[in-house]
C-alpha positions, 0 to 999 in steps of 0.5 A, a space after each residue: 396761379 402756378 405757371 402751368 395754369 398761367 400758360 393754359 389760361 393764357 394770362 399771367 397772375 401778376 398782370 391780372 390781379 384785381 381784374 375781371 376774368 372776362 377782361 383778361 381770358 383770351 377765351 370768352 367760353 372759358 371765362 363763362 365756364 369758370 364763372 358758372 362753376 363758381 356761381 354753382 358752387 357758391 350756391 351749393 355751399 362750396 360744393 365741388 362743381 366740374 365741367 370739361 373744357 379744352 385749354 390750349 387744345 387739350 381737354 381738361 376737367 375744370 374743378 371749382 370749390 367755393 371757400 365759404 365764409 361764416 356768413 354763408 357767402 363765398 369768399 374765394 374759389 379754388 380751381 384745378 385743372 386736370 388733364 382729361 386723358 
């Protein structure tokens, strides 16, 4: 995570590695949104999924793409936050 994403999400990467997003996020709605987007992307062979969410009082579009392995299972997720102007 870059520092801007850390500020938007409200937690630091180095303090949260290996932890569940539900345990580190200050907003359960944000966690639920990201987890749902990850599940939807993984179940659609990595296709980008997006939703609008307000982070730190500013509307953003959250984009998630699953990085799929040869076995057809998601191995990682790529998230981007784009300010919705």
